[in-house]
MIVEXSE-150966 format. One record per residue (C-alpha): x, y, z. Coordinates in steps of 0.5 Angstrom, whole numbers, plus 500, padded with zeros to 3 digits. Layout:
<sites>
+------+-------+-----+
! east ! north !  up !
+------+-------+-----+
!    X !     Y !   Z !
...
+------+-------+-----+
</sites>
This chain:
<sites>
+------+-------+-----+
! east ! north !  up !
+------+-------+-----+
!  787 !   525 ! 367 !
!  792 !   524 ! 371 !
!  789 !   526 ! 377 !
!  783 !   523 ! 375 !
!  786 !   517 ! 376 !
!  789 !   517 ! 382 !
!  797 !   519 ! 381 !
!  801 !   520 ! 386 !
!  806 !   524 ! 382 !
!  800 !   531 ! 380 !
!  798 !   537 ! 381 !
!  793 !   542 ! 379 !
!  795 !   549 ! 377 !
!  790 !   554 ! 375 !
!  794 !   561 ! 372 !
!  788 !   566 ! 373 !
!  788 !   571 ! 367 !
!  791 !   567 ! 362 !
!  788 !   562 ! 357 !
!  791 !   557 ! 353 !
!  795 !   562 ! 348 !
!  798 !   566 ! 353 !
!  799 !   561 ! 359 !
!  805 !   558 ! 357 !
!  811 !   563 ! 358 !
!  808 !   564 ! 365 !
!  808 !   555 ! 366 !
!  814 !   555 ! 365 !
!  817 !   556 ! 372 !
!  811 !   552 ! 374 !
!  814 !   546 ! 370 !
!  820 !   547 ! 372 !
!  820 !   548 ! 379 !
!  816 !   541 ! 379 !
!  821 !   537 ! 375 !
!  827 !   539 ! 380 !
!  823 !   537 ! 386 !
!  821 !   530 ! 383 !
!  828 !   529 ! 381 !
!  830 !   530 ! 390 !
+------+-------+-----+
</sites>
């Protein structure tokens, strides 16, 4: 939704090979990286 309305701080990543139940663990490092980058 944020990307759709043009928010400047949005990344859309698709993790290949994971469904909704499996994507949380591989997504956490990506989330932490994004949060650290936004804090700079």
